[in-house]
N, C-alpha and C positions, 0 to 999 in steps of 0.2 A: 791556245785559247778558244772558246767559243766564239767566233764573233759577232752571233745573231746575241741583240738582249731583248729584255722588254720594256718600254719605257713609258708609265702613267701619268699624265696630266702634260695640256698642250695649251696651257696660258701664258702668260707676257712670261713667264720665265722659261717655261718649259717648249717652248717653239725654240727658243735659240739655242739650249743644251742639246736638243733632241738634234737639231741641225748643226754642232760641232761633231759628237756622236756619230755623225753619217759622212762626216768629211775625216774623220777619221779614220775611216773605211769599217764602224759597224751597221748590218743589218736592223733593222726593228721594227720590235710586235708594239705597236703602239694601241692607245687605249687613249680615250677623251669622250667626256660628256655631249657633248657635241663633236662627234668625230668628221665632219667636214675638215675641222683643224689643220685633221691629215693631210689634204688637202697642199697645203704650204710645206711640205717636205718634198724631198724626192720618193717619188712614185718607186723605181726603181730598189729603192733600199730600205722602202718600209712595208709592212702589211698590217692593214689598221681592220685592228678584232675588235668584238663587239660586247666581252668583256672582259673583267680584271682577270679573270682566269686564263681567258684564251690568251690574252699577253703572256701569263706567265709559265704560259705548256712549252715545253721545251728548251726551255733556256735555264743558264744557269745561275743568270743574273737579272735583275729585276730594277728597276726605280721608275721611285714619286714623287714627283712633284707638285702636291697639291696643298689647296687652302686651309683647310679647316681640319680641326682631331676627329671630328667624329667622320669625316668625307672617307676621311685616310682609314678610320677604324672599319668600315664597312668596306672598302677596295680590298684592306683587308681579312677581316676576319667573314663577310658577307657572303650568301648564296652560294654567290657567282665571285667570290672572292680569290685574290691569291694561291694563299692558301689552299683551294681544293686543289692546286695544276702544277705548284712550283715545287722542282725536281727535290728529294732530297739532298739536303747537302744545298740548296741552291740559295743563294745571294737577294735578299729583299736590303738596295742601298735606298732611307729615305730621305729625302730633299728639303721637304715640307718644314718648317716654323711651328711647330706642333710642342705642347707641354711635357714635359720631363715624364710627369706620371704616363702621358697615352705611347710615349717613345717604353716605358719600360713596360707597360702591357704587351706590348707588340713584339717584343723581343724574349719575353716567356712565350707568348702564344707563339712564334717561329719556332722553338728551342722545343716544344711541346710534338710541333708538330712532324720537329729533322730537318727545317731546314733554318737558317741563322737571318740577323737583321744587324743591319749598321745606320748609326742615327750620323747623317750628313748636312745637315743644317748650311747655307751659305748666305754670306752678304753681296752684298752688289745689286744694281739695279739690272731692269734687261739689255740694254749697252753694257755694259759687265758682264753678261753671260755671252754676249753674242762675240764680245770679244774676248774670249775666255778668259776673265777679269776679276772671276768669282774666289772670293778669299771664303776655302770648303773648313768645318770644323765638323771633324770625327771623333765618334764615341763606341767600344763595343771590343768584342772579342780582339786578340793581334792576328787571327787568320783570314779574319773577316776585312779585315784593313788592308791586309797581302792581297787578298783577291780583288776588293774594292780598287786599290790604286789605280795601274794601267786606263781603266774608267775614268778614274776622276779627273788623273793628269790630263784628260783633255778635256775636260770643265772648267779648269780654274788656276790662277796664280801660284796657289799656295794652301796647302794639306794640315790643316793644326790636330794633335791629337789632344783628348781630354778624358782620356784613361777607359777605363772596365764597361761601370756605366755607362749604358743605352741612355741614360737622360742628360749627363754631362756636356754631350752637346750642345742639348736641348738649353738647357738653363746659360751656354754661354752664347746661344739663338737671340734669346728671351730678353738677356743683359745688354745685349747690345744693339738691338733697337730698341729697348728703352732709352738707352742712351741717345739715338738717333733722335728717337720724339723728342726726350726734353730739350735737347739742342735743336730741333726746327725749334722751337715754344719760345727758348732763349733767344732766335735770332729774332723769330718773327715781334716778340715786343720789343727788342733792342731796336730793330731799323724801324720800326712804325714811332717808338721815338723821337727817333730820328726824323724820321719823314713830317711828325703834328710840329717841330720846331724846325720847320720850314729849309730841313735839309733835302739831300738828293739820296733816296735810302741806295741806292745802288752806286755812290760813293760811296758812300758808308761801309758796305760791306764789300766793295774789291779793297778799302782799305784794311779794312781784320783782315781778309785772306790773305793779305799778302805781307801783314805785322806777326800778333799778336793771336791769332788764329789760321796760319800757316798749314793748313790739313786740307787734303780732300773733302774732309765731312764738309767745313766751315766755307769753302770755296764753293764746292760743286751745289751744295744745297743751300749756300748761301747767296749764292748767283737765284736761281729760282724763288727762295722764298724775300730775296729786293725786290726784285724785277716781277714779281705778281706772275709770275710764269707756270702753268698750271698743269701743261700740256705738251709732249702727249704722258697720257696716266701711267705712270711706271708701278706703283705701289699705291692699294684702294685705302681711303680710310675706315673703309670697315675691317681691314683686314689689320691695321696699326691698330685699330679699338680693341679687335680680337687678342693681338701679343697684347695689350695694355691689360687685359682683362687677366690675362697669363700669368702677365709681371706680379700685379697683384695679387694672387693667386698664390703664387710662390713667396710672396712679400711674409702672408699673414701663417701659410705653412713652418716658415723657414723661422717667425719674431723676429724679422729683420724689417724694420720700420723704412719707408720709404715713402718719402709724403711727397713726394716730388712725385710720383705713378697718379697719385690720386689728383694731381695737376694735368697733366695729358690723356689718364683716363677719361675724366671729362668733357676735357675739350674733346675728342673722338667722339666721344661719346651725344655731345651736342652736334656734331657734325654727321653722324651718321641721324640722328633724330630731324637733322634740318632737311634732308634727304640726300644728301652729299655721299651718304657711300661709294659709289663708286669713283666720284673723283679721287685726285692722288692724293697722299696723303700728305705733302704742303701744301695742295689748295686747304684739306679740311682744319690745319692748324693758322695756315695764314693767314688765310679767307678771314677767319673765326677771330684774331687779334688784329686786325683792321675793321672790322662788325662793328668788335667793343668798341672801338675807340673812334668809331665815326668817321673814317678813310678810306 
């Protein structure tokens, strides 16, 4: 297998993922809008590229880890996009949280160009990415999954297959992010209620994390929410708001009522409107609930 692959998107998640690929012996052709981010990587294993097309030139696999649908589409379909240079039968592994519609569009465009597309969004914060503890959801054709597997195994602790439709894994990712943000809202409300009744909110969170809600989500996020611990920023409020918008759109398309989506959508919209878009979504939700309660 060609050990040189393309990698686009060196953000909070992309940097640790790229480092893990380098540790596994891969040589990377990287592109990022702020190319100085590549300085964080081992220079002997990295070629910094000026365009997505350059990053895709001469490789069999290219990974994108980008934040927004429109950015992903421009990276693939633009004048300097991946499709301009990716080899025939080359594989684009898209690990971004994007709408299923966008995934299906990109899959169609790759097929028309003679290349392949695999949706592979992930669950996990930057620290999980660094520890190769991401959970990876995939959807697409079987051969693409087999090609991608050796690469993806260096990035996560488990790979879960959600069928042939390119949008399938993205539905799972959007549903999962909705469940997380709904849980953040629930925890913030509960721990703020405890605080307003004179209790130590951290102690309350520790109790629930050890008993009724004994899961990593409630333990890890619960500690952050209860302790009002908003740094470092792992996932920005504006990206949570973007995911809430996608979830709301999907619920409308499927005629599947999701009243809680409206609550978290408005909570994160409020955070963005207040200028908190670049804060962690723990702050966007937790601080918002605390301010509403006057604490």
